[in-house]
C-alpha positions as CSV (number, residue, x, y, z in Angstrom):
1,M,-12.2,-36.3,-75.6
2,Y,-12.4,-33.3,-78.0
3,S,-10.0,-30.4,-77.9
4,S,-11.1,-27.0,-79.2
5,G,-9.5,-25.9,-82.4
6,Y,-9.1,-22.5,-80.9
7,S,-6.8,-23.6,-78.1
8,N,-3.1,-23.7,-77.4
9,R,-1.9,-21.0,-79.9
10,T,1.8,-20.9,-80.7
11,T,4.0,-18.3,-79.1
12,S,7.0,-16.8,-80.9
13,F,10.5,-17.2,-79.5
14,T,13.8,-15.6,-80.4
15,S,17.3,-17.0,-80.0
16,T,20.1,-14.7,-79.0
17,A,23.7,-15.8,-78.6
18,G,22.8,-19.4,-78.2
19,N,20.2,-18.7,-75.5
20,S,16.5,-19.0,-76.1
21,A,14.5,-16.1,-74.8
22,M,10.9,-15.2,-75.1
23,T,10.1,-11.9,-76.9
24,S,9.0,-9.3,-74.5
25,S,5.4,-9.3,-75.7
26,A,5.0,-13.1,-75.7
27,R,5.0,-15.8,-73.1
28,P,4.4,-19.6,-73.4
29,S,0.7,-20.2,-73.6
30,T,-0.7,-23.0,-71.5
31,G,-4.3,-21.9,-71.8
32,L,-6.4,-24.7,-73.2
33,I,-10.1,-25.5,-73.6
34,S,-11.1,-29.2,-74.1
35,E,-14.5,-30.6,-74.5
36,V,-15.2,-33.9,-72.7
37,L,-18.1,-35.9,-74.1
38,Y,-19.3,-38.6,-71.7
39,R,-21.8,-41.4,-71.5
40,E,-23.5,-42.3,-68.2
41,D,-23.0,-46.0,-68.8
42,Q,-19.2,-45.5,-68.7
43,P,-18.6,-43.7,-65.4
44,M,-14.9,-44.7,-64.8
45,M,-13.5,-43.3,-68.0
46,T,-13.5,-39.7,-66.9
47,Q,-12.1,-40.5,-63.5
48,L,-9.3,-42.5,-65.0
49,L,-8.4,-39.8,-67.5
50,L,-9.1,-36.5,-65.7
51,L,-8.2,-37.3,-62.0
52,P,-4.5,-37.6,-62.5
53,L,-4.5,-34.2,-64.3
54,L,-6.7,-32.6,-61.6
55,Q,-4.4,-34.1,-58.9
56,Q,-1.3,-32.6,-60.5
57,L,-3.0,-29.2,-60.9
58,G,-4.0,-29.4,-57.2
59,Q,-0.3,-29.0,-56.4
60,Q,-0.3,-25.5,-57.9
61,S,-1.1,-22.5,-55.6
62,R,-4.2,-21.7,-57.8
63,W,-7.8,-22.9,-57.2
64,Q,-9.9,-25.4,-59.1
65,L,-13.4,-24.2,-60.0
66,W,-16.3,-26.6,-60.7
67,L,-19.4,-25.1,-62.3
68,T,-21.9,-27.9,-61.8
69,P,-25.6,-27.8,-62.8
70,N,-27.7,-28.8,-59.8
71,Q,-25.4,-31.1,-57.8
72,K,-23.1,-30.5,-54.9
73,L,-19.6,-32.1,-54.9
74,S,-19.1,-34.6,-52.1
75,R,-16.4,-33.6,-49.7
76,Q,-15.7,-37.3,-49.1
77,W,-15.2,-37.9,-52.9
78,V,-12.9,-34.8,-53.3
79,Q,-10.7,-36.1,-50.4
80,S,-10.7,-39.7,-51.5
81,A,-9.8,-38.6,-55.1
82,G,-6.7,-37.0,-53.8
83,L,-7.8,-33.4,-54.7
84,P,-7.0,-30.6,-52.3
85,L,-10.2,-29.8,-50.5
86,T,-8.8,-26.4,-49.6
87,K,-8.3,-25.5,-53.3
88,V,-11.6,-26.8,-54.8
89,M,-14.4,-24.3,-55.2
90,Q,-17.8,-25.1,-56.6
91,V,-20.7,-23.0,-57.9
92,S,-23.9,-25.0,-58.4
93,Q,-27.4,-24.2,-59.5
94,L,-26.0,-21.7,-62.0
95,A,-28.4,-21.0,-64.9
96,P,-27.2,-22.5,-68.1
97,C,-27.2,-19.2,-69.9
98,H,-24.7,-17.8,-67.4
99,T,-22.3,-20.8,-67.3
100,V,-20.3,-19.7,-70.4
101,E,-20.0,-16.2,-69.1
102,S,-19.0,-17.3,-65.6
103,M,-16.5,-19.8,-67.0
104,A,-14.9,-17.2,-69.2
105,R,-14.6,-14.7,-66.3
106,A,-13.1,-17.3,-64.0
107,L,-10.6,-18.5,-66.7
108,R,-9.5,-14.9,-67.5
109,T,-8.7,-14.0,-63.8
110,G,-5.7,-16.4,-63.6
111,N,-6.8,-17.4,-60.1
112,Y,-7.7,-20.9,-61.3
113,S,-5.5,-23.7,-62.7
114,V,-8.6,-25.3,-64.1
115,V,-12.3,-24.4,-64.6
116,I,-14.7,-27.3,-65.3
117,G,-18.2,-26.5,-66.6
118,W,-21.1,-28.8,-67.3
119,F,-23.3,-28.1,-70.3
120,T,-26.2,-30.0,-71.8
121,E,-25.9,-28.6,-75.3
122,A,-22.9,-28.1,-77.6
123,L,-21.3,-24.7,-77.5
124,T,-21.3,-22.4,-80.5
125,D,-18.1,-21.5,-82.2
126,D,-18.2,-18.0,-80.7
127,E,-18.7,-19.5,-77.2
128,Q,-15.7,-21.8,-77.7
129,Y,-13.6,-19.0,-79.0
130,L,-14.5,-16.8,-76.0
131,L,-13.5,-19.6,-73.6
132,A,-10.3,-20.3,-75.5
133,E,-9.3,-16.7,-75.4
134,A,-10.1,-16.4,-71.7
135,A,-8.1,-19.6,-70.9
136,E,-5.1,-18.3,-72.8
137,E,-5.3,-14.9,-71.1
138,G,-5.5,-16.5,-67.6
139,N,-3.0,-19.2,-68.4
140,A,-5.6,-21.8,-67.3
141,L,-7.3,-25.0,-68.4
142,G,-11.0,-25.3,-69.1
143,F,-13.0,-28.5,-69.5
144,I,-16.4,-28.4,-71.1
145,M,-18.3,-31.4,-69.8
146,R,-21.2,-32.6,-72.0
147,P,-23.3,-35.8,-72.0
148,V,-23.6,-37.7,-75.2
149,Q,-27.1,-38.8,-76.1
150,V,-27.1,-42.5,-77.0
151,G,-29.9,-44.1,-79.1
152,P,-31.6,-47.4,-78.3
153,Q,-29.2,-49.4,-80.4
154,G,-26.2,-47.8,-78.7
155,K,-25.7,-45.4,-81.6
156,G,-24.9,-41.9,-80.9
157,H,-22.1,-39.5,-80.9
158,F,-18.6,-40.4,-79.8
159,S,-17.8,-42.7,-77.0
160,G,-17.3,-40.3,-74.1
161,L,-16.3,-39.6,-70.6
162,K,-18.2,-39.0,-67.4
163,I,-17.4,-38.1,-63.8
164,H,-19.5,-40.6,-61.9
165,S,-22.5,-39.3,-60.1
166,N,-21.3,-40.8,-56.8
167,L,-19.0,-37.8,-56.4
168,Y,-22.1,-35.7,-55.8
169,H,-24.3,-36.0,-52.7
């Protein structure tokens, strides 16, 4: 799993009379963008790593947004994975050129605890910076899901993660 170098900026704190207080213009930043590279031949890795986090985020009052390419999330999988069906939203069949824009807008609103977007190509530094700024502004997490191309000898990029295709129907 790869975390963007633009994420999780530090926030300044001041100490007054032994009490720690935030400065009036700063608040703890929990906005974060991470890129998850996955391989289709390792379907359980993503579920093992991301599901506990998604389940914990499901306890918040905010929504989870899934920006998926052309598949629809399976209601049955969402329920069996322990995710709150009433807090999971999905936008599918979104043109790839609009996914970064949509993800940034959703992150910025603060309505979502997490926004997950699937991409086929690596994002530019500007796109990653845009998403990191939006996540910080909306105090949200963003996951950039991207497949790794593996050559015939098993060589390729990093070993990665994938949410198994059986979660779609």
